[in-house]
C-alpha positions, 0 to 999 in steps of 0.5 A: 500477501497482505496484513489486513485490518478488519473494521473491529480491529480499527475500533480496538486500535482507536480505543488503545491509541486514545488511551495511550496518547493522553498519558496518565494525566489525560486519562484521569481527566477522561475518566472524570468526564466519562466514567463519573458522568451520567449520560443524558438521552441527548448524549446517547443519541449523539454518540449513537449517530457519531459512531454510525457516521464514523463507521460508515466513513471508515468502512468506505476507506477500508473498502477502497484499501482492499480494492487498491490492494487487489489491483496491485496484486493483479498488476504484480501477477501480470508483470510476473507473466511478462517478466518471469518474476514478481516485483512486489515482495509483499503488501502491508495495509493499515488504517489511521486511528481516529485519534491520530486523524483528529490530531492531524486535523488540529495540526492542519488548523481544521475543525475536528469534524467528520466532514473535515476528516473526509475533506482534508485527511488523504491518508486514512487508508494506507498501503505499504508495498515492498518491492525488490528493486528501485526500478520496481517502485517507479514501474508500479507508479507508472502503470497506476498513472496510466490506469484511466479510472485512477487519479494520482493526486500527489507524488512525493519522491523520497527515493530521488530526494531522501529526507534529511535523516536518510529516509527513502521511499516513494509516497503517493495518493491515489483516488480509486472508484468504489461502488456502494449502495448509494453510488460510486465514490472516489476514495483516497488511499496513500501508497508507500513503495519502498524496496526490501532494503529501504524497509529494513532501514526504516524499521530499524531507524524507527526502533533506534530513534527511541533508544537514542535518548540514551547518549552513546559516547562518541557516537552520533546516532543520527549521522550513523543512520544517515550514513547507513542509508547512503551505504544501502542506497549504493548497494541497491544501485549496484544490485539494480545494474545486475538485475537489468543486465540479467533481465536483458539476457532472458529474452522474454517475448515482447507484447507484439510476439504474444499478440501474433501468437494469439492470432495463430491458426493452431491447426495449421501452425502446429504439426502433429506426429504421424502416429497421432495424425493416424489416430485422429483420422481413425477417430473422425471415421468412427464418429462419422 
């Protein structure tokens, strides 16, 4: 159900991202500053400490991401039991690369330090939750808001208020408690919830916006993408109406009925057929 990310993958992605992000000129400067430089003992010590500190921090975010994913999977199974369907289609996970973290710090006007990274960057660890219907997104958020050990820090509702380009999704940051050797820490994790249709649009929009540098005569790619988003939104609303109507006809037992069933005396409530009752009586006689 998950597209997990190991710590080693994080390190590799960070390295690739760093090289790609600087371009040919940047790589030339980087090589002059690193490959042709003789590292001093102080350089090596500093790099060793920085690597250890960065890995220590990233491991905490990775652990928080995995725990949050497990919590969502538990919630999905609970909702399946009560509603006879899984609201969550699948979950994707990702960790921000180190270069993108420090690029964001620079945009925020903050110092490029590990301390600032922990204080100001709230989306180092992220989960994308793909659901079937719009209401599922709000249902999951509501359940998480009522879990007393979770803190929902911020919510950005791009479903009710789409971005100008037509992007729709429900974004929020939660702090989840994670237990480490040195104690418990509340680690932020970004969660994006979108429907299958929203994810379809976002994936194609991401691909098309890079191709839109080539002009298409008589076609405004931006307007077309926004129009497609509006069409998808209309279809989703109609699908939600049908889903609500069908779910209302299923007649699932409510929580009060389930609680009553738990308190039933099965020996008195369930009557066994006569043949079974005779067999049970004979067994009891033999055991006596």
